[in-house]
Structure formats: structure tokens, C-alpha cells
C-alpha positions as CSV (number, residue, x, y, z in Angstrom):
1,M,-5.8,-25.7,-10.7
2,L,-3.2,-25.1,-8.0
3,W,-0.6,-24.2,-10.6
4,L,-2.9,-21.7,-12.2
5,N,-3.5,-20.2,-8.8
6,L,0.2,-19.8,-8.2
7,I,0.8,-18.4,-11.7
8,V,-1.9,-15.8,-11.3
9,A,-0.8,-15.0,-7.8
10,G,2.8,-14.7,-9.0
11,V,1.8,-12.3,-11.7
12,M,-0.3,-10.2,-9.2
13,V,2.6,-10.1,-6.7
14,V,5.0,-8.9,-9.3
15,L,2.4,-6.3,-10.6
16,T,1.5,-5.0,-7.1
17,F,5.2,-4.8,-6.0
18,T,6.0,-2.9,-9.1
19,I,3.1,-0.5,-8.6
20,H,4.3,0.0,-5.0
21,F,7.9,0.5,-5.9
22,M,7.1,2.9,-8.6
23,G,4.7,4.7,-6.3
24,L,7.2,5.1,-3.6
25,V,9.9,6.3,-6.0
26,G,7.4,8.8,-7.5
27,L,6.3,10.0,-4.0
28,S,9.9,10.5,-3.0
29,A,10.6,12.4,-6.1
30,V,7.6,14.7,-5.6
31,L,8.6,15.4,-2.0
32,R,12.1,16.3,-3.1
33,Q,11.3,18.3,-6.3
34,R,8.5,20.3,-4.7
35,G,10.5,21.0,-1.6
36,V,7.7,19.6,0.5
37,H,9.6,16.8,2.2
38,P,8.8,17.3,5.9
39,V,12.5,17.8,6.6
40,N,12.7,20.9,4.4
41,L,9.7,22.5,6.1
42,K,10.1,24.8,9.0
43,S,6.6,24.9,10.6
44,V,5.0,22.1,12.4
45,F,1.8,22.6,10.4
46,A,3.6,22.4,7.1
47,Q,5.4,19.2,8.2
48,G,2.0,17.8,9.3
49,V,0.4,18.5,6.0
50,S,3.4,17.0,4.2
51,I,3.1,13.8,6.3
52,L,-0.6,13.7,5.7
53,F,0.1,13.9,1.9
54,V,2.4,10.9,2.3
55,V,-0.2,8.9,4.2
56,I,-2.9,9.7,1.7
57,S,-0.6,8.8,-1.1
58,L,0.2,5.4,0.5
59,F,-3.5,4.8,1.0
60,A,-4.0,5.5,-2.7
61,L,-1.3,3.1,-3.7
62,H,-2.9,0.3,-1.6
63,S,-6.3,1.2,-3.1
64,I,-4.9,0.7,-6.6
65,Q,-3.5,-2.7,-5.6
66,I,-6.7,-3.8,-4.0
67,W,-8.8,-2.8,-7.1
68,A,-6.3,-4.7,-9.3
69,Y,-7.0,-7.9,-7.3
70,A,-10.8,-7.2,-7.3
71,F,-10.7,-7.0,-11.1
72,V,-8.8,-10.3,-11.3
73,Y,-11.4,-12.0,-9.2
74,L,-14.1,-10.6,-11.5
75,A,-12.3,-11.7,-14.6
76,L,-12.0,-15.2,-13.0
77,G,-15.8,-15.2,-12.4
78,Q,-15.4,-15.5,-8.6
79,F,-17.9,-12.8,-7.7
80,E,-21.1,-11.5,-9.3
81,G,-20.2,-7.9,-9.1
82,I,-17.6,-5.3,-8.2
83,E,-18.8,-4.7,-4.6
84,P,-18.3,-8.3,-3.3
85,A,-15.0,-8.6,-5.3
86,L,-13.7,-5.3,-3.8
87,Y,-15.0,-6.2,-0.3
88,F,-13.2,-9.6,-0.4
89,S,-10.1,-8.1,-1.9
90,T,-9.9,-5.4,0.8
91,S,-10.5,-7.7,3.7
92,T,-8.0,-10.2,2.3
93,F,-5.3,-7.6,1.4
94,T,-5.5,-6.0,4.8
95,T,-5.4,-9.5,6.4
96,V,-8.7,-8.9,8.2
97,G,-10.2,-11.9,6.5
98,F,-13.8,-11.7,7.7
99,G,-14.7,-14.8,5.8
100,D,-18.3,-13.8,5.1
101,V,-17.6,-13.5,1.3
102,L,-15.4,-16.1,-0.3
103,P,-14.2,-17.1,-3.7
104,H,-14.9,-20.6,-5.0
105,D,-12.7,-23.3,-3.5
106,D,-10.6,-23.7,-6.6
107,W,-9.3,-20.1,-6.2
108,R,-8.6,-20.0,-2.5
109,M,-4.8,-20.0,-2.9
110,L,-5.1,-16.7,-4.8
111,G,-6.8,-15.2,-1.8
112,A,-4.1,-16.5,0.5
113,A,-1.4,-15.1,-1.7
114,E,-3.2,-11.7,-1.7
115,G,-3.2,-11.7,2.1
116,A,0.6,-12.4,2.2
117,N,1.1,-9.8,-0.5
118,G,-0.9,-7.2,1.3
119,F,0.9,-7.9,4.6
120,L,4.2,-7.2,3.0
121,L,3.1,-4.1,1.1
122,I,1.5,-2.6,4.1
123,G,4.7,-3.3,6.1
124,W,6.7,-1.6,3.3
125,S,4.5,1.4,3.5
126,T,4.8,1.5,7.2
127,A,8.6,1.4,6.9
128,F,8.5,4.3,4.4
129,L,6.3,6.4,6.6
130,V,8.5,5.7,9.7
131,A,11.6,6.7,7.7
132,V,10.0,10.0,6.6
133,T,8.8,10.9,10.1
134,A,12.1,9.8,11.6
135,R,13.9,12.2,9.3
136,V,11.6,14.9,10.5
137,R,12.4,14.1,14.2
138,A,16.1,14.0,13.5
139,F,15.9,17.4,11.7
140,E,14.0,18.9,14.7
141,A,16.6,17.5,17.1
142,D,19.3,19.2,15.0
143,I,17.5,22.5,15.2
144,E,17.0,22.2,19.0
145,R,20.8,21.6,19.4
146,L,21.4,24.8,17.3
147,D,19.1,26.8,19.6
148,D,21.0,25.7,22.7
């Protein structure tokens, strides 16, 4: 059963990393094409709205990934309904790990892999958000130098 856990976990890691990569590439393209990248916007309010759009988009990406794991748990018969599967997936993906809802012992490794996967994906999102906001700050600093 361990090997099956690892195979399913491996497939899910590849799937969620692919979703994340494609999502970040798409988000970057939208920001560039629409001219709504925070660096291109002059007002603080517009920059704030743009960054909020990025944050909501990142949350949506993580939600898709969490739902994907929840559906896998359901398909494996680990939970009776979508709510406990989604609850377990969310608490595992975010590494909160309450432990009040658990899969059967033979699928524990999948949950552990989801936690490691979520940790990396949330870190990747954080790095993306920091890069976007750092570019905004660098742009503002350039403007301030021009004003002097």
C-alpha cells in the first residue's frame, strides 16, 4: 500500500505543481497584457487593487489544488462526503493539521505528501507575491529619485 500511496502522491504533486506553474504564468501574462501590473500603475489605489487581484488569484489557485486532493480522497473512499474530504485537504495542504478528521491508516502517506506539497506551493506563491510587490517598491523609489 505504501507504493500506491507514493504513486498517487507523485501524480498529485506533478498535477498541482503544473496547475500552479500554469496559473502563475497566466497571471503574469494577464498583468502584462492588461497593463495592470502594479509597476505600470501610477496611483497607490490602482496598485493596491492590482496586488489584491494577485492575492485573490493565488488563493484561487490554492483552492483548485485543495479541491483536487479532496476529490482524490473521495475517489479513494477515505471520507463519506465532500465536506470532511475538503476540510481534511485544507487543513493538510496549509499544514495546520488539526487531526480531528483523518483518512484511514493505509492512506496516511498521501496526507503527509499533501502537507509537503502545500508547504512548497504556498511558499512559491509567497515568493511570487513578494516579487510583484518588490517591483512596485522599486518603481516607487525610482519615481521618488526623479522628483528630487
